[in-house]
C-alpha positions in Angstrom: -12.0 110.9 -23.2 -10.0 113.9 -23.3 -6.5 114.3 -24.5 -4.7 114.8 -21.1 -2.4 118.0 -20.9 1.0 118.1 -19.0 4.0 120.1 -18.8 7.3 120.0 -18.1 10.5 122.0 -18.4 12.7 121.6 -22.0 16.3 121.2 -20.1 18.4 118.1 -21.2 17.9 116.0 -18.2 13.8 116.3 -18.6 14.7 114.7 -22.1 14.5 110.7 -21.4 10.9 111.6 -19.3 9.4 113.2 -22.4 10.6 111.7 -25.4 7.8 109.1 -25.9 5.3 111.8 -25.9 7.0 113.6 -28.7 8.3 111.0 -30.5 7.6 107.4 -29.2 4.8 105.6 -28.6 2.9 108.3 -26.8 2.9 110.9 -29.8 -0.4 112.5 -30.2 -1.7 110.7 -26.8 -1.2 113.9 -25.1 -1.0 117.6 -25.2 2.5 118.8 -23.7 3.6 122.0 -23.2 7.1 122.4 -22.9 9.0 125.7 -20.6 12.1 126.3 -19.7 11.5 127.0 -16.6 9.9 123.7 -13.9 8.2 126.7 -12.2 6.1 127.4 -14.6 5.0 123.9 -14.6 4.3 123.6 -11.1 2.4 127.5 -11.7 -0.1 125.5 -14.1 0.0 122.4 -12.4 -1.7 124.7 -8.6 -4.0 126.1 -11.7 -5.8 122.8 -12.8 -4.6 123.8 -16.3 -3.0 120.1 -16.9 -3.6 117.1 -15.5 -0.5 116.5 -14.9 3.1 118.4 -14.2 7.4 117.2 -14.2 7.5 119.2 -11.2 10.2 120.7 -8.5 9.6 118.4 -5.5 9.0 121.6 -2.7 5.6 122.0 -4.9 4.2 119.2 -3.7 4.5 121.3 -0.1 2.3 123.7 -1.3 0.1 122.6 -4.1 -3.1 121.5 -2.7 -4.0 118.0 -3.1 -1.7 117.1 -5.1 0.0 113.3 -5.5 3.6 112.5 -6.8 4.0 109.3 -8.7 6.2 107.6 -7.1 9.5 105.6 -9.2 10.1 108.2 -11.7 11.9 111.4 -11.5 14.9 114.1 -11.7 17.5 113.2 -9.4 21.1 112.3 -8.4 22.6 110.4 -6.5 25.9 112.4 -5.6 26.6 114.9 -8.2 24.0 116.2 -10.2 26.2 119.1 -12.5 23.3 121.0 -13.6 22.5 122.7 -10.5 24.9 125.4 -9.5 26.2 128.1 -7.3 29.2 129.6 -9.7 31.8 132.3 -7.7 34.1 134.2 -9.7 36.9 132.6 -7.1 35.5 132.9 -3.4 34.6 129.6 -1.6 31.5 129.3 -0.1 32.4 130.3 3.5 32.8 133.9 1.9 30.1 134.6 0.2 27.8 137.5 1.5 25.0 137.8 -1.9 23.7 135.7 -3.8 22.0 136.2 -7.0 19.0 133.3 -7.6 17.6 131.9 -10.8 13.8 131.7 -9.0 13.5 129.1 -12.3 13.1 126.2 -10.2 11.6 126.6 -6.2 13.4 123.5 -5.3 17.1 124.8 -6.2 16.8 128.5 -4.3 15.3 126.0 -1.4 18.2 124.1 -1.5 20.3 127.2 -1.5 19.3 128.8 1.7 19.5 125.3 3.7 22.9 125.2 2.5 24.0 128.1 3.9 21.9 128.1 6.4 22.0 124.1 7.8 25.2 123.6 6.2 27.4 127.2 6.5 25.7 128.6 9.7 25.3 132.0 8.1 22.5 134.3 5.7 23.8 136.1 2.8 21.7 138.7 0.8 18.8 137.2 -1.6 18.8 138.8 -4.7 16.3 137.3 -7.6 17.7 137.4 -10.9 17.4 136.6 -14.6 19.5 133.8 -15.5 22.7 135.4 -16.8 25.7 134.5 -15.5 27.5 137.9 -16.4 25.2 140.1 -14.4 24.5 137.7 -11.7 28.0 137.7 -10.6 28.2 141.5 -11.3 25.6 142.2 -8.3 26.1 139.3 -6.0 29.3 136.7 -4.7 27.5 133.8 -5.8 25.3 132.8 -8.6 22.8 129.7 -8.6 22.1 128.5 -12.0 20.3 125.7 -13.2 19.6 123.3 -16.6 21.8 123.5 -19.5 23.7 126.6 -18.9 24.5 124.9 -15.1 26.1 122.0 -16.9 27.7 124.1 -19.3 29.2 126.0 -16.6 30.2 122.6 -15.4 32.8 122.2 -17.2 34.8 125.5 -17.2 38.7 125.5 -17.5 37.9 129.3 -16.1 40.6 129.0 -13.3 39.0 132.2 -11.7 35.1 130.6 -11.9 34.4 128.0 -9.2 31.7 125.6 -9.4 29.8 124.4 -6.9 27.4 121.3 -7.4 24.9 121.9 -5.2 24.0 117.6 -5.2 27.6 116.8 -4.3 27.3 119.4 -1.6 24.1 118.2 -0.3 25.6 114.8 -0.1 28.7 115.8 1.5 26.1 116.7 4.0 23.9 114.2 4.4 25.4 110.8 2.9 21.6 111.5 0.5 21.1 111.5 -3.0 18.7 114.7 -4.0 15.4 114.3 -6.1 14.7 117.6 -8.0 11.7 117.0 -9.1 8.8 114.6 -10.0 6.2 114.2 -12.2 2.8 115.1 -9.8 -0.9 115.2 -10.4 -4.0 116.2 -8.9 -6.1 113.9 -9.8 -7.3 110.6 -8.6 -5.1 108.6 -10.9 -2.3 109.4 -13.6 -3.8 109.9 -16.5 0.1 108.7 -18.2 2.0 105.5 -16.7 4.7 107.8 -16.9 7.5 105.3 -15.7 6.5 103.6 -19.2 7.5 106.1 -21.0 10.3 106.8 -19.2 11.8 103.4 -20.0 11.1 104.3 -23.7 12.8 107.7 -23.4 16.1 105.6 -21.7 16.2 103.6 -24.9 17.0 106.7 -26.9 19.4 108.3 -25.1 22.2 108.4 -27.8 19.4 109.9 -29.9 18.3 112.8 -27.0 22.4 112.8 -26.3 22.8 113.8 -30.0 20.1 116.5 -30.4 21.7 118.3 -27.2 25.5 118.4 -27.6 25.8 121.1 -30.1 22.8 123.4 -28.0 25.1 123.2 -24.7 28.7 122.9 -25.5 29.2 118.8 -24.8 30.3 116.3 -26.7 27.6 113.4 -27.5 29.6 110.9 -25.5 30.0 113.8 -22.7 26.0 114.2 -23.0 25.4 110.5 -22.4 27.6 110.6 -19.8 25.5 112.8 -18.2 22.1 111.7 -18.8 22.9 107.9 -18.0 25.4 108.4 -14.5 24.7 112.3 -13.5 20.9 112.1 -13.6 18.9 109.3 -12.1 15.8 109.1 -13.6 14.4 106.1 -10.8 14.6 106.8 -7.2 16.8 104.7 -4.6 15.9 104.9 -1.0 19.1 107.2 -0.5 17.1 109.6 -3.1 13.9 108.9 -0.9 15.7 110.0 2.4 16.9 112.5 0.6 13.7 113.8 0.4 12.0 113.9 3.6 15.6 115.0 4.9 14.9 117.9 2.6 11.4 119.1 3.7 12.7 118.8 7.0 15.4 121.3 7.0 13.2 123.2 4.8 10.5 123.2 7.5 12.8 123.8 10.4 14.7 126.5 8.2 11.5 128.4 7.9 10.9 127.5 4.1 7.7 126.1 4.6 5.4 126.0 7.4 5.1 122.7 8.3 6.1 119.0 6.1 3.0 118.0 4.5 2.2 114.2 4.2 3.9 112.5 0.9 0.9 111.2 -1.2 1.8 109.2 -3.4 -0.4 107.8 -6.8 
């Protein structure tokens, strides 16, 4: 039997989902590819180069034959901290241009929905490398995701405003949000991803300690982020949020139509 190949981003918020494959019971049972960009995992899955991938949820609307692992996700009930719009003090209503970190297509689509559907106007969009200084040098706002956004979320700089996109979404919809899920194009899941998640969650303290020096957050703050801000099991509000997200994406012309969500 061939060893399954899987792919995921290497941000801290995915660490509990991949810990088992790197250090735990599933170590050596899969070939795992880690990359900073969640969009890269979507590319590998679309090209059928992996058996499963942790993929931005909007990719389920583009990748043919894809199936979602039902009970595992990277999401937030109200506040995520690691997907943010950042300005030099301006409110979102005053933003006329946005530099987009295109590492996660879900976050880009969510940003466009925020402006088109919630704020009622369309700023100029610019694709950009995820460097906050260069992004804000050319635009009024910057979309930053992952650990760089997490570091910014605690900024004490009064000249910088940070808008948590899960929080903005919740304010306008009352719903949670799912950013990424494990997906496969196989007839069945090659891995028991829920069991792998549960093993990772048992080691949150170790994971928080591993990342604290890299991001600039202390261990306790990292632990709060991983245990309270991020949700690894979707609840009814988050599932409803994903359905609303797809409908608004179609309404805004960001996807052609809403595909049926198929679970494995």
